[in-house]
C-alpha positions in Angstrom: 27.7 4.7 3.8 24.3 6.2 4.2 23.5 9.7 5.3 22.4 10.1 8.9 19.1 11.8 9.7 19.2 14.4 12.5 17.8 11.8 15.0 20.4 9.3 13.9 23.2 11.8 14.3 22.0 12.6 17.8 21.8 8.9 18.8 25.3 8.3 17.2 26.7 11.0 19.3 25.2 9.4 22.4 26.7 6.1 21.4 30.2 7.5 21.0 30.0 9.3 24.3 28.3 6.5 26.3 30.6 3.8 25.0 33.7 6.1 25.0 34.5 5.1 21.4 37.9 6.7 21.0 38.6 5.9 17.3 35.1 6.6 16.0 33.2 9.8 15.6 29.4 10.0 15.4 29.7 10.9 11.7 31.7 7.7 11.0 28.7 5.5 12.0 26.8 4.4 9.0 23.0 4.3 9.7 22.7 0.8 8.1 26.0 -0.7 9.5 25.6 -3.5 12.0 26.2 -2.4 15.6 27.1 -5.8 16.9 29.4 -8.6 15.7 32.4 -8.6 13.6 31.0 -10.3 10.4 30.5 -7.1 8.4 33.5 -4.9 7.6 31.7 -1.7 8.7 30.3 -3.2 12.0 31.0 -1.3 15.2 31.7 -4.7 16.8 29.8 -3.9 20.0 29.1 -6.6 22.6 26.4 -7.5 25.2 28.0 -5.2 27.8 27.7 -2.3 25.3 24.0 -3.2 24.8 23.4 -2.8 28.5 25.1 0.6 28.5 23.2 1.7 25.4 19.9 0.6 27.0 20.6 2.6 30.1 21.6 5.7 28.1 18.5 5.4 25.9 16.3 5.3 29.0 18.0 8.3 30.5 18.0 10.4 27.4 14.7 9.3 25.7 12.7 7.6 28.5 12.4 4.5 26.3 13.0 1.2 28.2 14.8 -1.5 26.2 14.3 -4.8 27.9 16.9 -7.6 27.8 14.2 -10.3 27.2 12.5 -8.5 24.3 12.2 -10.9 21.4 12.8 -8.1 18.9 16.2 -7.0 20.3 18.1 -8.5 17.5 16.2 -6.3 15.0 16.1 -3.2 17.4 19.9 -3.3 17.8 20.7 -4.3 14.3 21.8 -0.8 13.2 21.8 2.8 14.1 18.8 3.4 11.9 16.8 0.5 13.4 17.6 1.6 17.0 16.6 5.2 16.1 13.4 4.1 14.5 12.5 2.0 17.5 13.2 4.8 20.0 11.1 7.4 18.1 8.2 5.1 17.3 
């Protein structure tokens, strides 16, 4: 499990609050772990509804619009680190 940067920690806290993740704390989210799917043992196992909620929360908090038809979404949403990097770029 990698160490979260301050920006990653802030985004992880937003994810936990937005998605009401009861069994997971922000500190439990590895920056490199997959956010979606159940293939990896450390994946959060999020789904497309979660992606919509995340997109709305990111727009509200950071003013960054994540579009459903963006061809880079798989990369953008691949991990906490990738999402943080996209938001702050």
